[in-house]
C-alpha positions as CSV (number, residue, x, y, z in Angstrom):
1,M,33.0,-17.1,-11.8
2,R,35.0,-20.4,-12.1
3,Y,34.5,-22.7,-9.1
4,D,37.4,-25.1,-8.4
5,L,38.8,-27.2,-5.6
6,Q,40.5,-24.2,-3.9
7,S,37.2,-22.4,-3.8
8,L,35.5,-25.4,-2.3
9,R,38.3,-25.7,0.3
10,G,37.9,-22.0,1.3
11,D,34.1,-22.4,1.5
12,V,34.3,-25.5,3.7
13,S,36.9,-23.9,6.0
14,G,34.9,-20.6,6.4
15,G,31.6,-22.4,6.8
16,L,32.9,-24.8,9.5
17,A,34.6,-22.0,11.4
18,A,31.4,-19.9,11.3
19,A,29.5,-22.8,12.6
20,A,32.0,-23.4,15.4
21,V,31.8,-19.8,16.7
22,T,28.1,-19.7,16.3
23,I,26.8,-22.8,18.0
24,T,27.4,-21.9,21.7
25,P,26.3,-18.3,21.5
26,A,23.2,-19.3,19.6
27,A,22.3,-21.9,22.3
28,T,23.0,-19.3,25.0
29,F,20.7,-16.7,23.3
30,G,18.0,-19.3,23.1
31,V,18.2,-19.9,26.8
32,V,18.2,-16.1,27.4
33,S,15.0,-15.7,25.3
34,G,13.2,-18.3,27.5
35,L,12.5,-20.5,24.5
36,G,15.3,-23.0,25.1
37,A,18.8,-23.6,23.7
38,A,17.5,-25.3,20.5
39,S,15.5,-22.2,19.5
40,G,18.7,-20.3,19.2
41,I,20.4,-23.0,17.1
42,Y,17.4,-23.5,14.9
43,G,17.1,-19.7,14.4
44,A,20.8,-19.5,13.4
45,I,20.3,-22.3,10.9
46,A,17.1,-20.9,9.2
47,V,18.0,-17.3,9.1
48,G,21.6,-18.0,8.0
49,L,20.5,-20.3,5.3
50,F,17.9,-17.9,3.7
51,V,20.1,-14.8,4.0
52,G,23.2,-16.6,2.6
53,I,21.5,-18.3,-0.3
54,F,19.8,-15.2,-1.6
55,E,22.8,-12.9,-1.2
56,R,24.7,-12.4,-4.4
57,A,27.5,-10.0,-3.5
58,R,29.3,-12.2,-0.9
59,P,28.9,-15.1,1.4
60,Q,26.9,-13.3,4.1
61,I,26.4,-15.0,7.5
62,A,23.3,-14.3,9.6
63,G,22.4,-15.6,13.0
64,V,20.8,-14.7,16.3
65,S,22.1,-12.2,18.8
66,S,21.6,-11.0,22.4
67,V,19.5,-8.1,21.2
68,M,17.0,-10.4,19.5
69,A,17.0,-12.8,22.4
70,V,16.2,-10.0,24.9
71,A,13.5,-8.7,22.4
72,M,11.9,-12.1,22.3
73,A,12.1,-12.4,26.1
74,A,10.2,-9.1,26.3
75,V,7.6,-10.4,23.8
76,I,7.1,-13.5,25.9
77,A,6.8,-11.4,29.1
78,T,4.3,-8.9,27.8
79,H,2.6,-10.0,24.6
80,A,2.6,-13.8,24.5
81,D,1.2,-16.4,26.9
82,N,3.0,-19.4,25.4
83,A,5.7,-20.3,22.9
84,A,3.2,-20.7,20.0
85,E,2.2,-17.1,20.4
86,A,5.8,-15.9,20.7
87,F,6.7,-17.7,17.5
88,T,3.6,-16.2,15.8
89,V,4.9,-12.7,16.6
90,A,8.3,-13.6,15.2
91,M,6.7,-15.0,12.1
92,L,4.6,-11.9,11.6
93,A,7.8,-9.8,12.0
94,G,9.5,-11.8,9.2
95,L,6.5,-11.2,6.9
96,I,6.6,-7.5,7.7
97,Q,10.3,-7.4,6.6
98,V,9.5,-9.2,3.4
99,L,6.8,-6.7,2.6
100,M,9.1,-3.8,3.4
101,G,11.7,-5.2,1.1
102,A,9.2,-5.8,-1.7
103,L,8.0,-2.2,-1.4
104,R,11.7,-1.1,-1.6
105,I,11.6,0.8,1.7
106,G,14.2,-1.4,3.4
107,S,17.0,1.2,3.0
108,Y,14.9,3.8,4.7
109,V,15.0,1.9,8.0
110,S,18.7,2.8,8.3
111,Y,17.5,6.4,8.8
112,T,16.4,5.4,12.3
113,P,18.0,8.0,14.5
114,Y,21.3,6.9,16.1
115,S,20.0,8.3,19.5
116,V,17.1,5.8,19.4
117,I,19.5,2.9,18.6
118,A,21.9,4.0,21.3
119,G,19.1,4.2,23.8
120,F,17.5,0.8,23.3
121,T,20.8,-1.1,22.8
122,S,22.2,0.6,26.0
123,G,19.0,-0.4,27.8
124,I,19.4,-4.0,26.7
125,G,23.0,-4.0,27.9
126,V,21.9,-2.7,31.3
127,M,19.2,-5.4,31.5
128,I,21.7,-8.2,30.6
129,V,24.4,-7.0,33.1
130,V,22.0,-6.5,36.0
131,S,20.1,-9.8,35.3
132,M,23.4,-11.8,35.3
133,V,24.1,-10.9,38.9
134,Q,21.6,-13.5,40.0
135,T,23.1,-16.1,37.7
136,F,26.5,-15.3,39.1
137,A,25.0,-16.2,42.5
138,G,23.8,-19.6,41.2
139,A,20.3,-19.0,39.7
140,P,19.4,-20.1,36.1
141,V,19.9,-17.5,33.3
142,K,16.9,-15.2,33.1
143,I,16.5,-11.7,31.7
144,A,14.4,-9.4,33.9
145,K,13.7,-5.7,34.2
146,P,16.5,-4.1,36.1
147,L,14.4,-3.0,39.0
148,T,12.8,-6.5,39.3
149,A,16.3,-8.1,39.2
150,I,17.7,-5.7,41.8
151,R,14.8,-6.5,44.1
152,E,15.7,-10.2,43.8
153,W,19.4,-9.7,44.5
154,P,19.1,-10.1,48.3
155,D,17.5,-13.5,48.0
156,A,20.0,-14.6,45.3
157,L,22.9,-13.5,47.4
158,G,21.4,-15.2,50.5
159,D,21.4,-18.5,48.6
160,L,24.9,-17.9,47.1
161,N,26.4,-20.9,45.3
162,A,30.2,-20.5,45.6
163,G,30.8,-22.9,42.8
164,A,28.6,-21.0,40.4
165,L,30.3,-17.7,41.4
166,A,33.7,-19.2,40.7
167,I,32.7,-20.6,37.3
168,A,31.1,-17.2,36.3
169,V,34.2,-15.2,37.4
170,V,36.6,-17.6,35.6
171,T,34.5,-17.4,32.4
172,L,34.4,-13.6,32.6
173,V,38.1,-13.2,33.3
174,I,39.1,-15.4,30.4
175,A,36.7,-13.8,28.0
176,I,38.1,-10.4,28.9
177,S,41.8,-11.3,29.0
178,W,41.9,-13.9,26.1
179,P,45.1,-13.1,24.1
180,R,44.6,-11.1,20.9
181,R,46.7,-13.5,18.8
182,L,44.3,-16.4,19.6
183,R,41.1,-14.5,18.9
184,R,41.1,-15.4,15.3
185,V,41.1,-19.1,16.2
186,V,38.7,-19.0,19.2
187,P,36.6,-16.0,20.1
188,P,37.1,-14.7,23.7
189,T,33.6,-15.4,24.9
190,V,33.7,-19.0,23.5
191,A,37.0,-19.6,25.1
192,G,35.7,-18.4,28.4
193,L,32.6,-20.6,28.1
194,I,34.7,-23.6,27.3
195,C,36.9,-23.0,30.4
196,G,33.9,-22.4,32.6
197,T,32.3,-25.6,31.4
198,L,35.4,-27.7,32.0
199,L,35.7,-26.2,35.5
200,S,32.2,-27.4,36.2
201,V,32.7,-30.9,34.7
202,I,36.0,-31.5,36.4
203,W,35.5,-29.9,39.8
204,L,32.5,-27.7,40.6
205,G,29.6,-29.9,39.5
206,D,26.8,-28.8,41.9
207,V,25.6,-25.9,39.7
208,P,22.5,-25.5,37.4
209,T,23.2,-26.5,33.8
210,I,21.3,-26.3,30.5
211,V,18.4,-28.8,30.4
212,D,15.9,-30.1,27.9
213,V,18.1,-29.8,24.9
214,P,16.4,-31.6,22.0
215,T,18.5,-33.9,19.8
216,G,16.3,-34.4,16.8
217,L,14.9,-32.4,14.0
218,P,12.8,-29.4,14.8
219,E,9.0,-29.6,14.9
220,L,6.8,-27.3,12.9
221,Q,5.1,-24.7,15.0
222,Q,1.4,-24.1,14.5
223,P,0.9,-20.3,14.3
224,V,-1.9,-18.7,16.3
225,L,-4.2,-17.2,13.6
226,S,-6.8,-15.5,15.9
227,L,-7.7,-12.1,14.5
228,D,-7.6,-10.6,18.0
229,F,-4.2,-11.9,18.7
230,L,-2.8,-10.9,15.3
231,A,-4.1,-7.4,15.8
232,S,-2.5,-7.1,19.2
233,S,0.7,-8.6,17.8
234,L,1.3,-5.9,15.2
235,V,3.2,-3.5,17.5
236,P,5.6,-6.1,19.0
237,A,6.1,-7.7,15.5
238,L,6.9,-4.2,14.1
239,T,9.4,-3.8,16.9
240,I,11.1,-7.2,16.2
241,A,11.2,-6.4,12.5
242,L,12.7,-2.9,13.2
243,L,15.4,-4.3,15.5
244,S,16.3,-7.1,13.1
245,T,16.4,-4.8,10.1
246,V,18.4,-2.0,11.7
247,R,21.0,-4.4,13.2
248,G,21.2,-6.3,10.0
249,L,21.6,-3.4,7.7
250,L,24.1,-1.7,9.9
251,S,26.1,-5.0,10.0
252,S,25.9,-5.2,6.2
253,L,27.2,-1.7,5.8
254,A,30.1,-2.6,8.0
255,V,30.8,-5.7,5.9
256,D,30.5,-3.5,2.7
257,A,33.3,-1.3,4.0
258,Q,35.5,-4.3,4.9
259,T,35.0,-6.3,1.7
260,R,34.3,-3.5,-0.8
261,T,31.1,-5.1,-1.9
262,Q,27.6,-3.7,-2.1
263,Q,24.6,-5.5,-0.7
264,D,21.1,-4.7,-2.2
265,A,19.4,-3.5,1.0
266,N,15.9,-4.4,-0.2
267,R,16.8,-7.8,-1.5
268,G,18.7,-8.5,1.7
269,L,15.7,-7.4,3.8
270,M,13.4,-9.8,1.9
271,S,15.7,-12.7,2.4
272,L,16.1,-11.8,6.1
273,G,12.3,-11.6,6.6
274,A,11.9,-15.0,4.9
275,G,14.6,-16.4,7.1
276,N,12.9,-15.0,10.3
277,A,9.5,-16.4,9.2
278,A,11.1,-19.8,8.5
279,A,13.0,-19.8,11.8
280,A,9.7,-19.1,13.7
281,L,8.0,-21.9,11.8
282,I,10.5,-24.4,13.1
283,G,10.7,-22.9,16.6
284,G,13.8,-20.7,16.1
285,L,14.7,-17.2,17.2
286,P,14.6,-14.3,14.7
287,G,18.0,-12.9,13.8
288,H,19.9,-10.7,11.4
289,M,23.0,-10.3,9.3
290,T,26.2,-10.4,11.4
291,F,29.5,-8.6,10.9
292,V,32.1,-10.6,12.9
293,T,31.1,-14.0,11.7
294,T,30.8,-12.8,8.0
295,V,34.2,-11.3,8.1
296,L,35.7,-14.4,9.7
297,N,34.0,-16.6,7.1
298,I,35.5,-14.5,4.2
299,R,39.0,-14.2,5.8
300,L,39.2,-18.0,6.1
301,G,38.7,-18.3,2.3
302,A,35.0,-18.4,1.7
303,T,34.0,-16.9,-1.6
304,T,30.6,-18.2,-2.5
305,R,27.2,-19.2,-0.9
306,V,28.5,-22.8,-0.6
307,S,30.1,-21.7,2.8
308,V,26.6,-20.7,4.1
309,V,25.2,-24.1,3.2
310,V,28.2,-25.8,4.9
311,R,27.6,-23.7,8.0
312,A,24.0,-24.7,8.2
313,M,24.7,-28.4,7.7
314,A,27.4,-28.3,10.3
315,L,25.0,-26.6,12.8
316,L,22.3,-29.2,12.0
317,A,24.8,-32.0,12.5
318,I,25.8,-30.6,15.9
319,V,22.1,-30.5,16.9
320,L,21.5,-34.1,15.8
321,G,24.7,-35.5,17.2
322,L,26.3,-33.3,19.8
323,A,23.5,-31.3,21.3
324,R,23.3,-33.6,24.3
325,Y,26.7,-32.3,25.4
326,L,25.3,-28.9,25.8
327,E,23.7,-30.2,29.0
328,F,27.1,-30.0,30.6
329,V,27.2,-26.2,30.1
330,P,26.5,-24.4,33.4
331,H,24.3,-21.4,33.6
332,A,27.0,-19.6,35.5
333,A,29.3,-19.9,32.5
334,L,26.6,-18.5,30.3
335,A,26.3,-15.6,32.6
336,G,30.0,-14.9,32.5
337,M,29.9,-15.1,28.7
338,L,26.9,-12.9,28.4
339,A,28.3,-10.2,30.7
340,V,30.9,-9.3,28.2
341,P,28.6,-8.5,25.2
342,G,26.1,-7.0,27.7
343,W,28.7,-4.5,28.8
344,Q,29.8,-3.9,25.2
345,I,26.3,-3.3,24.0
346,I,26.0,-0.2,26.2
347,D,26.9,2.7,24.0
348,W,29.7,4.1,26.1
349,R,31.0,6.1,23.2
350,F,27.7,8.0,23.1
351,L,27.5,8.3,26.9
352,A,31.0,9.7,27.1
353,R,29.8,12.6,25.1
354,V,26.7,13.3,27.1
355,G,27.9,16.8,28.0
356,R,28.5,17.7,24.4
357,V,25.5,16.0,22.7
358,Q,22.7,18.3,21.5
359,R,19.9,18.6,24.0
360,E,17.3,17.1,21.6
361,H,19.4,14.0,20.8
362,L,20.2,13.5,24.5
363,L,16.4,13.6,25.3
364,I,15.7,10.9,22.7
365,M,18.5,8.7,23.9
366,L,17.5,9.0,27.6
367,T,13.8,8.5,26.9
368,T,14.5,5.3,24.9
369,L,17.0,4.1,27.5
370,S,14.7,4.8,30.5
371,I,11.6,3.1,28.9
372,T,13.7,0.1,27.9
373,V,14.9,-0.3,31.5
374,L,11.7,0.6,33.3
375,V,8.9,-0.6,31.0
376,D,9.7,-2.8,28.0
377,L,11.7,-2.8,24.8
378,V,8.6,-2.7,22.5
379,T,7.3,0.5,24.1
380,A,10.8,2.0,24.2
381,V,11.4,1.7,20.5
382,A,7.9,3.1,19.6
383,V,8.2,6.1,22.0
384,G,11.8,6.7,20.9
385,L,10.8,6.9,17.3
386,I,7.8,9.2,18.1
387,V,9.9,11.6,20.1
388,A,12.7,11.5,17.5
389,G,10.1,12.3,14.8
390,M,8.6,15.2,16.7
391,I,12.1,16.7,17.4
392,G,13.1,16.1,13.8
393,A,10.0,17.8,12.6
394,R,10.7,20.8,14.8
395,Q,14.2,21.2,13.4
396,L,12.9,20.7,9.9
397,E,10.3,23.4,10.6
398,R,13.0,25.9,11.4
399,L,14.9,25.1,8.3
400,Q,11.9,25.4,6.1
401,L,10.6,28.7,7.6
402,D,14.1,30.1,7.2
403,S,13.7,29.5,3.4
404,V,10.7,31.8,3.2
405,V,11.4,35.3,2.0
406,S,8.6,37.9,2.2
407,V,9.5,41.5,1.2
408,P,7.5,44.6,0.0
409,L,8.3,46.0,-3.5
410,L,8.4,49.8,-3.8
411,D,6.0,51.0,-6.4
412,Q,8.6,53.4,-7.9
413,I,11.1,50.6,-8.4
414,F,8.9,47.6,-9.2
415,L,6.1,49.2,-11.2
416,H,7.6,52.3,-12.7
417,D,11.4,51.7,-12.8
418,H,12.2,55.1,-11.3
419,T,10.5,56.9,-14.2
420,P,9.5,60.5,-13.6
421,D,5.9,59.7,-14.2
422,T,4.9,58.0,-10.9
423,H,1.2,59.0,-11.1
424,G,1.6,60.9,-7.8
425,I,2.5,57.8,-5.9
426,S,4.4,58.2,-2.7
427,P,8.1,57.2,-2.9
428,Y,7.5,54.9,0.1
429,S,4.4,53.2,-1.3
430,A,4.7,49.4,-1.6
431,R,1.4,48.1,-2.7
432,V,2.9,44.9,-4.1
433,G,4.6,42.2,-1.9
434,I,6.4,39.1,-3.0
435,V,6.6,35.8,-1.0
436,K,9.4,33.6,-2.3
437,L,9.1,29.9,-1.2
438,R,12.5,28.3,-1.6
439,G,13.3,24.6,-1.1
440,S,10.8,22.1,0.3
441,F,7.7,22.6,2.5
442,T,6.1,19.8,4.4
443,V,3.8,19.2,7.3
444,A,6.7,20.2,9.6
445,S,6.3,23.9,8.7
446,S,2.7,24.1,7.5
447,S,1.3,25.0,10.9
448,K,3.5,28.1,11.2
449,L,3.7,29.1,7.6
450,I,0.4,31.0,7.7
451,R,1.4,32.9,10.8
452,T,4.8,33.7,9.5
453,I,3.7,35.5,6.3
454,G,0.0,36.0,6.9
455,D,0.4,39.6,8.1
456,D,2.6,40.5,5.2
457,I,0.0,39.3,2.8
458,V,-2.8,41.3,4.4
459,G,-0.6,44.5,4.2
460,H,-0.5,44.6,0.4
461,E,-2.9,45.0,-2.5
462,V,-1.2,42.5,-4.7
463,V,0.9,39.5,-3.5
464,I,3.2,37.6,-5.8
465,L,3.7,33.9,-4.7
466,D,7.0,33.0,-6.2
467,F,7.6,29.3,-6.8
468,S,10.7,29.6,-9.0
469,E,12.9,28.0,-6.3
470,T,10.4,25.6,-4.8
471,D,11.5,22.0,-5.0
472,Y,8.7,20.1,-3.2
473,I,5.4,20.7,-1.5
474,D,3.5,18.1,0.4
475,D,-0.3,17.9,0.9
476,S,-0.3,19.8,4.2
477,A,1.8,22.7,2.9
478,A,-0.4,22.8,-0.3
479,L,-3.5,23.3,1.8
480,V,-1.7,26.1,3.8
481,I,-1.0,27.8,0.5
482,E,-4.7,27.7,-0.3
483,Q,-5.3,29.2,3.2
484,L,-2.8,32.0,2.3
485,I,-4.7,32.7,-0.9
486,D,-8.0,32.9,1.1
487,T,-6.3,35.2,3.7
488,A,-5.3,37.5,0.9
489,A,-8.8,37.6,-0.5
490,A,-10.3,38.3,2.9
491,G,-7.9,41.3,3.2
492,D,-8.8,42.7,-0.3
493,A,-5.5,41.5,-1.7
494,T,-5.1,39.7,-5.0
495,C,-2.6,36.8,-5.5
496,I,-0.4,36.3,-8.5
497,V,1.2,32.8,-8.8
498,M,4.6,32.9,-10.5
499,A,6.8,30.2,-11.9
500,L,4.8,27.2,-10.6
501,D,6.0,24.1,-12.3
502,G,7.0,20.4,-11.8
503,A,6.2,18.5,-8.6
504,P,4.8,21.5,-6.7
505,A,2.5,22.3,-9.6
506,A,1.2,18.7,-9.6
507,T,0.6,18.7,-5.9
508,L,-1.4,22.0,-6.0
509,A,-3.3,20.8,-9.0
510,S,-4.3,17.5,-7.5
511,L,-5.8,19.3,-4.5
512,D,-7.3,22.1,-6.7
513,V,-5.6,24.7,-4.5
514,L,-5.6,27.4,-7.3
515,R,-9.3,27.2,-8.2
516,R,-9.9,30.8,-6.9
517,V,-6.9,32.2,-8.9
518,P,-7.8,33.4,-12.4
519,D,-5.7,32.0,-15.3
520,D,-4.4,35.4,-16.2
521,H,-3.0,35.7,-12.6
522,I,-0.8,32.6,-13.1
523,V,2.4,33.7,-14.8
524,T,5.8,32.4,-15.6
525,T,8.3,35.2,-15.2
526,L,8.8,38.3,-13.0
527,D,8.1,40.6,-16.0
528,E,4.7,39.0,-16.5
529,A,4.0,39.3,-12.8
530,R,4.9,43.0,-13.0
531,E,2.5,43.6,-15.9
532,A,-0.3,41.7,-14.2
533,A,0.2,43.7,-11.0
534,R,0.1,47.0,-13.0
535,L,-3.2,46.0,-14.6
536,L,-4.7,45.1,-11.2
537,L,-3.6,48.4,-9.5
538,D,-4.6,50.5,-12.5
């Protein structure tokens, strides 16, 4: 690709615009996390730089978000006693993402059930909206569990700061009603935040503002390497890694659709993990790939990774030269700004279909949402995935058991082809049965497979296990097949194995499942199975 002055102009324009719309939300999310405004900006710089530099398909922008901010706030509240421990959890999450990408399992994370995603994102939205009520009344921004926040409402409303309420309402109204034609120039939430800040500076100054904004380069964080702490940090780190990965890959898929490009999910996950680890090392929040900022960057002319470097340098320059001006931003304006994405994060599209959603999916969503709101985000994601896995296994069990066909074969038809000489056998005699295993069989159906066809096996003298249409058998199902063979032997029935080949044959061989089946009872075709059955019965 030829790089010229026009490409440079587009990269600079896109990078500066991306920095302009990133700086204030990043600082806000840093405050929300409880780690300070600078942590949001440092996270946006580090994550954005790593993801953008290693992305080949397009100039991909990455940054921090309200979801990651609330997740880190939950980590601080429940799993970390100080900032060093919180950043250690984030660093561990980044390393987990790098490992997932290296093992090429990054794309599988996108199979996280939508009902789980809808549950925890809606729970985060509820937490943000409910927590902002106190900040509307004049308290500093703080994310709390909804029940805790609601219990603190009376005290907050009793100490109501009219100036803070006015600033928050103005910020919220402008963010909601910002004209569509101006949104490409200034995002609505940023416009609301600017207006709320100006209102505070010019008129309503007696309100809490952002404090302790560092103006220098970030300091390296010393990770906590205690084995006990690292062991206890695995679950919250996995949760952070999962949230970052799912949000990032979903954003990348949306960008793929917009730009007709294709991101390598595993390569992107490795760069995202490296960025999150680097962000934690310099005291920044973890993040993920973003959709809106990436599309804005590209639409303003960015074509290469130079725009990502420009964005990072611009953010760093703002931290070094203009960060002190963030101290004029009131918490009430941040609350008005956060209320909009908090409301939007709630999955109203899913909730509007509650009456029509399948009962299982509704259970997963409500379970995840309830635990997010009442307990914490880490537990919610873990329990949501477990419930989703159990329900998914139950549905898979039904599908797999429906693929099992067990039928008796009449002797006159199967053994003697309606010949006159039937050796005095009753026309209703069916000493041979066939069990046809079609499709795939896993642990989901293994527990009921023996009960489903066990009685049929015992009722025959010869049982043909037909694997001609079997695609896959896992270890659990293979051991159940061994149990079926043992059940047949206990009932004085003999098994003939037919058309076993490929992956199912390899699985059964690795576990030595057919050690009790003689070689002459392992056949390839139905004709061979018929002949073997005749010999056994004769």
